[in-house]
C-alpha positions as CSV (number, residue, x, y, z in Angstrom):
1,F,5.8,2.0,15.5
2,T,5.3,-0.2,18.6
3,G,9.0,-0.8,19.3
4,K,8.5,-4.5,18.8
5,D,9.8,-6.6,15.9
6,T,6.8,-7.7,13.8
7,T,6.3,-9.5,10.5
8,Y,4.4,-7.8,7.7
9,Y,2.7,-9.8,5.0
10,P,1.6,-7.7,2.0
11,D,-1.4,-8.7,-0.1
12,F,0.4,-9.3,-3.4
13,L,3.9,-9.7,-4.9
14,I,3.6,-9.5,-8.7
15,T,6.3,-9.7,-11.4
16,Y,5.7,-8.8,-15.0
17,Q,7.4,-7.5,-18.1
18,D,6.8,-4.0,-19.3
19,K,6.4,-3.2,-23.0
20,N,10.2,-3.1,-23.5
21,G,10.6,-6.5,-22.0
22,K,12.0,-5.3,-18.7
23,K,11.1,-7.4,-15.7
24,I,9.3,-5.4,-12.9
25,S,8.4,-6.6,-9.5
26,E,5.8,-4.9,-7.2
27,V,4.6,-5.4,-3.7
28,I,0.9,-4.3,-3.6
29,E,-1.1,-3.6,-0.4
30,V,-4.9,-3.3,-0.7
31,K,-6.7,-1.2,1.9
32,P,-10.0,0.7,2.1
33,R,-9.5,4.5,1.8
34,N,-10.6,5.1,5.4
35,Q,-7.6,2.9,6.5
36,A,-5.2,4.6,4.2
37,L,-6.0,8.3,4.3
38,L,-6.1,10.1,7.7
39,E,-8.6,12.7,6.5
40,L,-11.1,10.0,5.8
41,A,-10.7,8.2,9.1
42,R,-13.7,9.0,11.3
43,T,-13.2,7.1,14.5
44,Q,-10.2,6.9,16.8
45,Q,-9.9,3.2,15.8
46,E,-9.8,4.1,12.1
47,K,-7.2,6.9,12.8
48,A,-5.0,4.5,14.7
49,A,-5.2,2.0,11.9
50,V,-4.1,4.7,9.4
51,V,-1.1,5.6,11.6
52,L,-0.1,2.0,12.0
53,N,-0.5,1.3,8.3
54,M,1.6,4.3,7.4
55,A,4.4,3.0,9.6
56,K,4.2,-0.4,7.9
57,W,4.2,1.1,4.5
58,E,7.2,3.3,5.3
59,A,9.2,0.2,6.3
60,A,7.9,-1.7,3.3
61,T,8.9,1.1,1.0
62,V,12.5,1.1,2.3
63,W,12.7,-2.7,2.1
64,C,11.4,-2.8,-1.4
65,R,13.5,0.1,-2.6
66,S,16.7,-1.6,-1.4
67,R,15.8,-4.6,-3.5
68,G,14.7,-2.8,-6.7
69,I,11.0,-3.5,-6.1
70,K,8.1,-1.1,-6.4
71,F,5.7,-0.7,-3.4
72,R,2.2,0.5,-4.0
73,V,-1.0,0.9,-1.9
74,I,-4.3,0.7,-3.7
75,N,-7.9,1.2,-2.6
76,E,-11.4,0.7,-3.9
77,N,-11.1,3.7,-6.2
78,D,-8.1,2.0,-7.9
79,I,-9.8,-1.3,-8.2
80,F,-13.3,-0.1,-9.2
81,H,-12.2,2.9,-11.2
82,N,-15.1,4.5,-13.0
83,P,-13.7,7.0,-15.6
84,G,-16.5,9.4,-15.0
85,K,-16.2,9.7,-11.2
86,K,-13.9,11.8,-9.1
87,R,-11.3,9.7,-7.2
């Protein structure tokens, strides 16, 4: 995005077994919705953060895919899911 090499540190790397015993690894990034969805960004600063985050996540997705790892971004709706509310 900036043309410079940078180091990206995701929030979590988890490894678990699914119900069939298969080992699964995931890289998980946690961000507020207004830093993950352009339509929710109000200020220019928030919009710039979304664009930068999307560039990071694109690179992280490619890196993870090449290693057989899932990449996921979650937000407050995922963490504090309330079954009766719209996401």
